[in-house]
Every structure is written in C-alpha cells, then in structure tokens.
C-alpha positions in Angstrom: -17.3 145.9 166.3 -13.5 145.6 166.8 -11.3 148.5 166.0 -8.0 146.5 165.3 -7.6 145.6 161.6 -4.8 144.2 159.4 -3.4 146.7 157.1 -3.8 146.4 153.4 -0.9 144.8 151.6 -0.1 148.1 149.7 -0.2 150.2 153.0 1.9 147.9 155.0 4.5 147.9 152.2 4.7 151.6 151.9 5.2 151.8 155.8 7.9 149.2 155.4 9.6 150.9 152.5 9.6 154.2 154.4 11.9 152.7 157.1 14.5 151.5 154.6 14.3 154.1 151.6 14.4 157.7 153.0 15.8 159.3 149.9 17.6 158.6 146.6 20.8 157.9 148.5 19.1 155.1 150.3 18.4 153.4 147.1 22.0 153.7 145.8 23.2 152.4 149.0 21.2 149.3 148.8 21.8 148.6 145.2 25.5 148.9 145.3 25.9 147.0 148.3 24.0 144.1 146.5 26.3 144.7 143.5 29.3 144.2 146.0 27.8 141.2 147.7 27.4 139.6 144.1 31.1 139.6 143.6 31.4 142.6 141.1 34.7 143.7 140.0 33.3 146.7 138.1 30.3 148.9 139.3 29.0 151.9 137.5 26.5 154.3 139.3 24.5 156.8 137.4 22.0 159.5 138.5 20.0 162.2 137.2 18.2 165.1 139.0 19.8 164.0 142.4 18.4 160.5 141.9 14.8 161.4 142.3 14.0 160.9 138.6 16.6 158.3 137.4 19.0 155.8 139.2 21.0 153.0 137.4 23.5 150.6 139.0 25.4 148.4 136.6 27.6 145.5 137.9 29.4 142.4 136.3 28.7 140.2 139.4 27.1 136.8 139.5 23.7 137.8 138.2 20.4 135.9 138.9 18.8 132.9 137.5 15.3 133.4 135.7 13.4 131.9 138.5 15.3 134.1 141.1 14.8 137.4 139.5 11.0 137.9 140.2 11.4 136.3 143.7 14.1 139.0 144.6 11.3 141.6 144.7 9.4 139.6 147.6 9.8 141.0 151.1 12.5 139.2 153.2 13.6 137.1 150.2 17.4 136.7 150.3 20.2 134.3 149.5 22.5 135.6 152.3 20.8 134.3 155.5 19.2 131.1 156.0 19.0 130.4 159.6 19.2 132.1 163.1 22.8 131.2 163.5 23.7 133.1 160.2 22.7 136.3 162.1 25.6 135.8 164.3 28.1 135.6 161.4 27.0 138.3 159.0 29.8 138.9 156.4 27.8 140.3 153.6 26.7 144.0 153.3 23.0 143.2 152.8 21.2 140.4 154.7 17.6 141.5 155.4 15.9 140.9 152.1 14.1 144.1 152.3 16.1 146.4 149.9 14.5 145.6 146.5 10.9 145.1 147.8 11.1 148.4 149.5 12.6 150.2 146.5 9.9 148.7 144.3 7.2 149.8 146.6 7.9 153.5 146.0 9.2 153.6 142.3 9.2 152.1 138.9 12.1 149.6 138.6 13.6 147.5 135.8 15.9 144.5 136.5 18.1 143.1 133.7 20.2 140.2 134.9 22.2 137.3 133.4 24.2 134.5 134.8 27.8 133.8 133.3 27.4 131.1 130.7 23.8 131.4 130.1 22.8 132.4 126.4 19.8 134.9 127.7 19.3 137.0 130.7 16.0 138.0 132.3 14.1 141.2 132.2 11.6 142.0 135.2 9.7 145.2 135.3 7.9 146.3 138.7 5.9 149.4 139.4 4.4 150.2 143.0 5.5 146.9 144.3 3.6 144.9 141.6 5.5 142.9 139.0 4.3 144.1 135.6 6.5 142.0 133.3 8.8 139.2 133.1 10.7 137.9 129.8 13.9 136.9 128.4 16.4 139.4 127.3 19.8 139.7 125.8 22.2 141.5 128.2 26.0 141.2 129.5 26.8 139.1 132.5 25.9 140.6 135.8 22.9 142.9 136.7 21.6 146.3 135.8 18.9 148.0 137.9 17.2 151.1 136.8 15.0 153.1 139.3 12.7 155.7 137.9 10.2 158.3 139.5 11.1 157.6 143.1 8.2 158.3 145.4 5.7 158.7 142.6 3.1 157.0 144.6 3.9 158.7 147.9 3.4 162.4 147.4 4.0 163.3 151.0 7.4 161.7 150.8 8.2 163.4 147.5 7.6 166.8 148.6 10.0 166.6 151.4 13.0 165.7 149.2 15.5 168.4 149.1 17.0 170.2 146.1 18.4 168.2 143.3 22.0 169.2 144.3 21.5 168.3 148.0 20.2 164.9 147.1 23.0 164.4 144.5 25.5 165.1 147.1 24.0 162.7 149.5 24.3 160.0 146.7 28.0 161.1 146.1 28.8 160.7 149.7 27.4 157.1 149.7 29.3 156.2 146.7 32.6 157.7 147.9 32.4 155.6 151.1 31.7 152.4 149.4 34.3 153.0 146.8 36.8 153.5 149.7 35.8 150.4 151.4 36.4 148.1 148.5 39.5 149.3 146.6 39.5 145.9 144.8 36.4 147.0 142.8 36.4 149.7 140.2 33.7 152.2 140.6 32.5 154.7 138.2 30.0 157.5 139.2 28.0 159.6 136.6 26.0 162.5 137.7 23.7 164.2 135.1 25.8 162.6 132.3 29.0 163.9 133.7 31.6 161.6 135.2 32.5 162.4 138.7 35.1 160.0 139.6 36.5 156.4 138.8 38.6 154.2 141.0 41.1 151.8 139.4 39.7 148.7 141.3 43.5 147.4 141.6 43.2 146.6 145.4 45.6 149.7 146.3 43.7 151.6 148.9 45.7 154.8 148.3 44.8 154.7 144.7 41.0 154.7 145.7 41.8 157.5 148.2 43.4 159.6 145.4 40.5 159.0 143.0 37.7 159.7 145.7 39.2 162.4 148.1 41.7 164.1 145.9 45.4 164.6 145.6 45.7 166.9 148.5 44.3 164.3 151.0 46.3 161.6 149.4 49.7 163.6 149.7 49.4 163.8 153.4 48.7 160.1 154.3 50.5 158.2 157.1 50.2 154.4 156.7 48.6 152.4 159.7 49.0 148.7 160.2 48.5 147.2 163.6 46.9 144.3 165.2 45.8 143.7 168.8 44.4 140.2 169.5 41.4 139.7 167.2 41.2 143.3 166.1 43.4 144.7 163.2 43.5 148.1 161.8 45.1 149.1 158.3 44.6 152.2 156.1 45.8 155.7 156.5 45.6 158.8 158.8 46.5 162.3 157.8 49.7 164.0 158.9 49.0 166.5 161.8 49.5 169.4 159.5 46.6 168.3 157.4 44.0 169.1 160.2 40.3 170.1 159.7 37.7 172.2 161.7 35.4 169.1 161.7 35.1 165.4 161.5 33.7 165.1 158.0 36.7 163.4 156.5 37.0 160.7 159.2 36.2 157.4 157.5 35.7 154.0 159.5 35.1 150.7 158.0 34.4 147.3 159.8 34.9 144.2 157.8 34.4 146.2 154.5 31.3 148.1 155.9 31.2 152.0 156.5 30.1 152.7 160.0 29.7 155.5 162.3 31.6 154.4 165.5 32.0 157.0 168.2 34.5 154.5 169.9 36.8 154.5 166.9 36.4 158.4 166.6 37.4 159.0 170.1 40.4 156.6 169.9 41.5 158.5 166.8 41.5 161.7 168.4 43.1 160.6 171.6 45.9 159.0 169.4 46.4 162.6 167.9 46.2 164.2 171.4 49.2 166.5 171.8 49.8 166.7 168.0 46.9 168.9 167.1 45.6 172.3 168.2 42.5 172.2 170.3 39.4 172.4 168.0 41.2 170.7 165.1 40.4 167.3 163.9 42.4 164.6 162.1 41.3 162.7 159.1 41.5 159.2 158.2 40.4 156.1 156.2 40.7 153.2 158.5 39.9 149.6 158.0 39.0 147.6 161.1 38.9 143.7 160.8 37.4 141.5 163.5 35.5 138.3 163.8 32.1 138.7 162.5 30.7 137.4 165.8 32.4 140.2 167.7 30.2 142.9 166.0 26.5 143.3 165.7 25.6 145.1 162.5 21.8 144.4 162.8 21.1 147.4 164.9 19.6 149.9 162.5 17.9 149.8 159.1 20.7 151.7 157.5 23.3 149.4 159.0 25.8 152.1 159.7 25.4 151.8 163.5 27.1 148.8 165.2 27.8 147.2 168.5 30.8 145.7 169.7 31.1 142.7 172.0 34.3 144.5 173.5 34.5 148.3 173.1 37.7 148.4 174.9 39.3 146.1 172.4 38.2 148.5 169.5 39.4 151.5 171.2 42.8 150.1 172.3 43.5 148.8 168.8 42.5 152.1 167.1 44.4 154.2 169.7 47.7 152.3 169.5 47.6 151.9 165.8 47.4 155.8 165.4 50.0 156.3 168.0 52.4 153.8 166.3 51.9 155.3 162.9 52.6 158.9 164.0 55.7 157.7 166.0 57.0 156.0 163.0 56.6 159.2 160.9 58.4 161.3 163.4 55.2 163.2 164.0 54.8 162.9 167.7 54.5 166.0 169.8 57.8 165.4 171.5 59.9 165.3 168.2 58.1 168.0 166.3 60.3 170.9 165.1 59.4 174.5 166.0 56.9 176.0 163.7 58.9 177.8 161.0 55.9 179.9 160.1 55.9 181.5 163.6 59.7 182.2 163.4 59.7 183.5 159.9 59.4 186.5 159.2 58.8 187.7 162.7 61.8 186.3 164.6 64.5 188.9 164.3 65.8 191.0 167.3 67.0 193.8 164.9 63.9 194.5 162.8 64.5 195.6 159.2 63.3 198.6 157.4 59.9 197.1 156.5 56.3 198.0 157.3 54.1 196.7 160.3 52.4 193.6 160.7 48.9 194.9 161.0 47.7 195.6 157.6 44.0 196.3 157.1 41.6 194.7 154.6 42.5 196.0 151.2 40.0 198.0 149.2 39.4 198.4 145.6 39.9 202.1 145.7 43.3 203.5 146.3 44.1 205.0 149.6 45.4 208.6 149.6 48.2 209.5 151.8 47.8 212.1 154.5 50.1 214.0 156.6 49.0 212.1 159.7 49.5 208.7 158.1 51.6 206.5 160.6 54.6 205.1 159.0 57.1 203.6 161.6 60.8 203.3 160.6 61.1 199.7 161.2 59.3 196.3 161.3 60.5 193.0 160.6 57.7 191.9 158.2 57.0 191.0 154.6 56.7 193.9 152.1 53.1 192.9 151.1 51.7 194.1 154.5 51.1 197.7 153.0 49.9 200.0 155.7 50.5 200.8 159.3 48.1 200.0 162.1 46.8 203.6 162.7 46.4 204.2 159.1 44.6 201.1 158.8 42.0 202.3 161.2 41.1 205.3 159.2 37.9 204.9 157.3 38.2 204.1 153.5 37.2 206.7 150.8 34.4 204.4 149.8 31.1 204.7 151.8 31.1 202.3 154.6 28.3 199.6 155.2 27.1 200.1 158.8 26.2 197.0 160.8 24.8 197.9 164.1 28.3 199.5 165.0 27.1 202.4 167.3 27.6 202.1 171.0 26.3 203.7 173.9 28.9 204.6 176.7 28.3 205.5 180.3 30.6 208.5 181.1 31.4 207.0 184.5 32.9 204.0 182.8 35.1 205.9 180.6 36.5 209.0 182.0 39.2 211.1 180.4 40.7 214.1 182.2 42.6 215.7 179.5 42.6 215.5 175.6 45.8 214.5 173.9 47.5 215.8 170.7 45.9 214.7 167.6 49.3 213.4 166.3 48.8 209.6 166.0 52.5 208.9 166.6 52.3 210.0 170.2 52.0 207.1 172.7 52.6 209.1 175.8 51.1 212.5 176.5 52.9 215.1 178.5 49.6 216.2 180.1 47.6 213.9 182.6 45.1 211.6 181.0 44.0 208.8 183.2 41.7 205.8 182.7 39.9 205.7 186.0 37.4 202.9 185.3 37.5 199.6 183.4 36.0 200.2 179.9 32.6 198.8 179.1 30.2 199.2 176.3 26.6 198.2 175.3 25.7 197.5 171.8 22.5 199.2 170.6 20.0 197.1 168.5 19.6 198.2 164.9 16.0 199.1 164.2 14.6 201.6 161.9 12.2 203.0 164.3 14.8 203.4 167.2 15.0 206.8 168.7 18.3 208.8 167.7 20.9 208.3 170.6 22.0 211.4 172.5 25.5 212.8 172.8 26.6 209.7 174.7 26.7 207.9 171.5 30.2 207.7 169.9 30.9 206.4 166.3 33.0 203.4 165.5 35.9 205.6 164.0 35.8 207.9 167.1 38.7 206.5 168.9 40.0 208.6 171.9 43.7 208.4 173.0 44.5 207.2 176.4 48.0 207.6 177.9 49.7 204.5 178.9 53.0 203.0 179.6 53.9 199.8 177.8 55.8 197.4 180.0 56.5 194.3 177.9 55.3 190.8 177.0 55.1 187.5 178.8 54.9 184.1 177.5 54.9 185.5 174.0 51.2 186.0 174.3 50.4 188.7 176.9 51.1 192.2 176.9 51.7 194.4 179.9 51.0 198.0 180.4 49.9 200.5 183.0 47.6 203.4 182.7 46.9 205.7 185.8 46.3 203.6 188.7 45.6 200.5 186.7 47.7 197.4 185.6 46.6 196.1 182.2 47.0 192.5 180.7 46.1 192.2 176.9 45.7 189.0 175.0 47.5 190.0 171.8 45.9 187.3 169.6 42.4 188.2 170.9 42.8 191.8 170.5 44.2 191.7 167.1 41.5 189.4 166.0 38.8 191.7 167.4 40.4 194.8 165.6 40.6 193.0 162.3 37.0 191.7 162.7 35.7 195.1 163.4 37.4 196.2 160.3 36.1 193.5 158.2 32.6 194.0 159.3 32.5 197.6 158.3 34.2 197.1 154.9 33.6 193.5 153.8 31.6 194.7 150.7 34.9 196.2 149.4 37.4 193.5 150.1 40.0 193.0 147.2 41.1 189.6 146.3 44.6 188.2 145.6 45.2 185.7 142.9 47.2 182.7 144.1 50.5 181.9 142.1 49.4 178.4 141.8 45.8 177.3 142.6 45.4 174.9 145.6 43.4 171.6 145.4 41.5 171.1 148.7 39.8 167.9 149.7 36.2 168.5 150.4 32.9 166.5 151.3 30.0 166.6 149.0 28.2 168.6 151.6 30.9 171.1 152.0 31.1 171.6 148.1 27.3 172.2 148.1 27.5 174.9 150.8 30.3 176.7 148.9 28.3 176.7 145.8 25.4 178.1 147.3 27.3 180.8 149.0 29.4 181.6 145.9 28.2 185.1 145.4 28.8 186.0 149.2 32.3 184.4 149.0 33.3 186.0 145.8 32.2 189.4 147.2 34.7 188.7 150.2 37.7 188.0 147.8 37.5 184.1 147.4 37.5 182.7 143.9 37.2 178.8 143.5 35.9 176.2 141.2 35.1 172.4 141.2 38.5 170.7 141.0 37.1 167.1 140.5 38.0 164.0 142.6 36.1 165.3 145.7 38.3 168.5 145.6 37.7 172.4 145.2 40.4 174.4 143.3 41.0 177.6 145.3 42.2 180.4 142.9 42.1 183.7 144.9 41.7 184.7 148.6 41.0 188.0 150.1 44.1 190.3 150.5 43.0 191.0 154.1 44.2 187.7 155.3 47.9 189.0 155.0 50.3 186.3 155.7 47.8 183.7 156.8 47.6 180.5 154.7 44.8 180.9 152.1 44.1 177.2 152.3 43.6 177.1 156.0 41.3 180.2 155.8 39.3 178.7 153.1 38.9 175.4 154.9 37.7 177.3 158.0 35.2 179.1 156.0 34.0 175.9 154.3 33.6 174.4 157.9 31.6 177.6 159.0 29.2 177.4 156.1 28.4 173.7 156.9 28.1 174.2 160.6 25.9 177.2 160.2 23.9 176.3 157.1 20.5 176.7 158.9 21.5 180.4 160.0 20.3 183.6 158.2 22.6 185.1 155.7 23.8 188.1 158.1 24.6 185.4 160.8 26.7 183.2 158.2 28.5 186.4 156.9 29.4 187.2 160.5 30.7 183.7 161.2 32.8 183.8 157.9 34.4 187.1 159.0 35.1 185.5 162.5 37.1 182.8 160.8 39.0 185.2 158.4 39.9 187.4 161.4 41.0 184.6 163.7 43.1 183.2 161.0 44.7 186.5 160.0 45.5 187.9 163.4 48.8 187.3 165.0 49.1 184.2 167.2 50.3 183.3 170.7 54.1 182.6 170.4 54.7 184.7 167.4 57.6 187.0 167.7 56.6 190.7 167.2 58.5 193.9 167.8 57.7 196.2 170.5 56.3 198.9 168.3 53.6 196.6 166.9 52.7 195.4 170.4 52.3 198.9 171.6 50.0 199.5 168.8 47.7 196.8 170.0 47.7 198.2 173.5 47.0 201.6 172.2 44.1 200.5 170.1 42.7 198.4 173.0 42.6 201.1 175.6 41.5 203.7 173.0 38.5 201.9 171.4 35.7 200.6 173.9 34.6 198.2 171.3 37.7 196.1 171.6 36.9 194.3 174.7 36.0 190.8 173.6 37.2 188.7 170.7 34.6 187.6 168.1 34.1 184.2 170.0 33.5 185.9 173.3 36.9 185.7 175.1 38.1 188.7 177.0 40.7 190.8 175.3 42.1 192.6 178.5 42.2 192.1 182.3 42.5 195.2 184.6 43.8 195.4 188.1 43.6 198.5 190.1 46.6 199.6 192.2 44.5 199.1 195.3 43.7 195.5 194.2 47.4 194.7 193.8 48.3 196.3 197.1 45.7 194.1 198.8 47.3 190.9 197.2 50.8 192.0 198.6 49.4 192.8 202.1 50.1 196.5 201.8 46.6 197.2 202.9 44.8 196.0 206.0 
C-alpha cells in the first residue's frame, strides 16, 4: 500500500497558516495592509493582552459586497491579482489572497463590512477556518475585523508566544511602520484600552514622524529629496548629532511598503561616513519610489524582503540623496565646527581654582575628609566634580560588594625595590623604586569552594606606588612617561574608562542619582522600551529614573551622578542599546555591559584638553594598579618599551 497521501483540508490549512501567521503582529500587519489597499483614510487598531486574546482593525475604506464577504476567507481569493502579468506590476500591499484564510484557520474571527451607499452591511463569523454564520447587519461604511483567541486550536503554537508585553510591542512596531509609510492616512492605536498614538492623516510626513517617533526625533530631521533616473528618494535623515548605538530607528519604504534592505542601509551609512563616530549609526525615514517592475516583493511571506532589478541604482540614489541633504544643512565633515563640548570647560591654558576632572561615583553616605585627602590647588573643571582622583580611589564607608576583584600576581612581573612615602601627593620618590618588568595580572574565578589564595594575592584597594617621570601628551590622546629603564605610552581615554569601570563594579549598588532640571524625551523603539521596563529595578539601582513619555518616547528624569559631565541622554541611549543587544545574557553580564557603557561615556575622550596634573594622575594610577591594563572592551591601556628595545631601534646596539 502506498505511503503518500493527500493531507486533510484542516491539516493543510493549519500548515499554510503557520507560514503567514507567526504571532499577533502578523495578524495586525495583514489586516492593516488590507485596510490601506481598500482606500481607507482612517484606520483604528485595537489589541488586548498583546493581541493573543483580541485584535480589532476598523477602517472607512471601500468595504465588500455581500457575495464577496464570505469568499474573502477562501484561500487564494483576492481582487488584487488576476493574471501572471499582474505579478510583475504589484502596486498593492497585499496580493496573495492568503491572509484572511490563514487568520481564520487559527482563530475565531468576525467580519462586519458595508459598501458606501448600501443600506445594510454584512456580518460573517468564522472559527477554525469554517464559516459559522453570514447575515445582514447595520454598520458604518468600511470594514471592521475582530480576531479572538488566536491559536486556540493550535496549542503547540500558542505555548511559544512570548509575554503579553513582548507581543504587544511587536504589534506596536508593525503599526508604527505602516503609519509612517502612509502619512495621508490617520492611524489610531489602542493597547489594553489605552491610546498609544494617533497620526493626523494630513499627508505631512513630518507630522506622522512626530506622532509616532516623538518630538526628540522630529526635532533633528534633515529633509531629503533626490531623484536619479527612475529611482526617487524623499523623507528625512537625522542630523549627525542624533546618532544611535544601533540601527533600530532606520526606516526604509519602497512604493509605500516597509522593507528591510541592506542595499539602502549601507548606502545610508556610506552617505554619513566621516560625519559620525565609528560604531554610531544614523536614523531615517526614507521613502523610495521606483517602477513596480523594478522591484520584486514576492520573495518572502512577510513581504519585507525585496529584490531589485538594479541594486546599483538604488544604492547610488540613496547615497547621493543623503550626501546632498547633509551638504545643504552644512553638516558635512569638512564644514563642521570644533566640538564645543570638548573645548568647554577643559580648554584653558591657565587652570582656575577648581577641582579635578576625575570624580568618582557618588555614594549615598557622605564621605569624611581625612588628612591624606588629595586636593590639588588648580584644575579647570566644573564645580560639580566633587573629589580628587586619589580620594576617589579610597573605599567608601559603606561595605563594598565584591565581584571577583581579587588578582593573583607573579612577583617576577611586578618587582618593587623600595617603598615610597605614604603621602598620596608624592609623584616622584627620593629613593629608587623601579618597574623592571611589564605589569600583568590574572583574574581568579569566583567560586565558594576555591582555596584561599596565599600572600601573593592583593586586594583591589591595595595600590602600590611606582616612581615615574611624566613627559607629556601627544595628539591630545596618548600620555608619555618613563619609569626606570622603561618608556610608557598610555591611552588616556582607555585608562580613565578602566579606572571608572573598576570603581563602578565595586560600588554600583550605592550610586546616587542626580535629578535633571528638565526631563529629556528620548525616541525609543518598542523593543527598547520593553527592555528598559524589564530592567527597571536594576536601572533605578544604578541611578536612572524614567517613565513612559508617549509618542514612542521615554522620559528620562534622573541619571547617575557618577557620569559627571557626560550627556545623560547619550549615556541612557547607550544603556538602552546595551540592554537590547544583550537581552539573552544573564543579569550579571547585563549589569557588566551597562557599567561598560557608563564608564565609556563618563571617561575623558581623545582630543579633550586636560591639565598636566590630571594626566599625571592617570599615569600614576595605571602604573600603580595592576588591574588597569585593559579597558572594559579589551583594548590595551598602556604600551611599554624597554631602553634596550629603543636602542635597538636607533641602531645603538649591534
């Protein structure tokens, strides 16, 4: 007997539905795209419990005739494609005729529709792919579709749905993109009986951007309008100052359809090359138009992946559009002014009687002054930087939380011939104290059953003085010093970043927060807002305070005092990016990554103007603490050259 059989209808429909309907967001996408294709000028989307229990999409479009309404639930039934030639000229968002059939196969669905001018509309009720009821009904012009109990008949798919907040954010992301792609349509999005956003539907893209992505995003827009042969690009890119740590706010649309296009993405970033720091990304809302025959949207069931007849034409058009827009706004790299943030308040050849740059994380208990507190006479820095560098390395009065900070040192790697005075203000000892080998250390794993280390172990706070002579700074980035028979090069940013990071790791449970004079509204994707909410307790412990700001934004109200003069908005955006990128990591790893970002943002930067006393403090700390050897991201903090190595380079040794 043969083994190959035709699948039963209900089984084949469930398989086909699984290819189109993956989660509630897939349902919303298909229904809203149908509403757009129906010529609606107003569309309302409502979900409950992430969309798994209830979805309703209402539009004022063309509606359906009574005989067409039941037929809409048949597989491959559509009014948008009639022949093979139509597949080469697809101008609608939907065209396969699978959406309603797939949704009906895995849910309970009600359709209420009426054509303009008709006295009565039509009600169709479907469950599990079977039509249950068809009748006349009173209703307004257009179509309303309500979907309940998604995947009620597919338990395997139901149990793999994520939390309501996650599924709801996925729906929000879909609705936001469709709302941006059609500013001529008014969209209203309701989530658990709460209005999330509403677009005006006046055809103004900037108004739609403001409603969906928020004021902060809308205030940094640069208009784009460019055409190259058959390809046109309009919309907005954000100013280089509004950079992001990821590509989450890059939106590309082709002929009114949201797409994921690597070609357009690379062209955008190439257009910004030289205007953004490495590792930062621009944001955009760009509308590409081209002949329907020049793009194939029938590549993937989600219709977000497309293929172009000419990739080069698309790349060139986006690239030159971005370049032209930046030049018009005088934002090109060749015309940018020096960064004022770097020159103020550091740039001053005569430092004033203020405290030093390097303030530690602030702690909730007050720090008592001691006779050995280091208080230099001058430093050109803002008064809010409270303590000097050496004082900041003293452990706080609160008990410190240890995070595997003990290190094991090889005496041959760290050889000191004579002990210096305990006076922390001494940079150069009278006696001889020589660093004879490059410093190195090995972190010991933290485990409860690990044997206690012997006398080779040193504690984090046990910093030993090393005599050195500070020589200066080159390229406003690298510090020069000599100690014994060694010449030292120190990367000031990497070194300061590591110093701050080590301090944050020890004491992040006691960080104080500083309230912002005026809260900052930050544009965030739904996924980023979700991660922030899930890690709220950790972030508040670190000193951040925030709340939902509406219109796709988060309102930042407070930031850790430890960030010093760093921009709180930039720090918080970096933290949000770290949470999104590392959402699958354990909590300790996530905490570590957040502290990386805070330390990096808070540290002095290359090209900052700092006085010599501050830079000497960095060198002293690097040479004295064997844990300051690499920045938190793994880059070396210092390079050492022996006198013998230098003499070989200059041919003094045979």
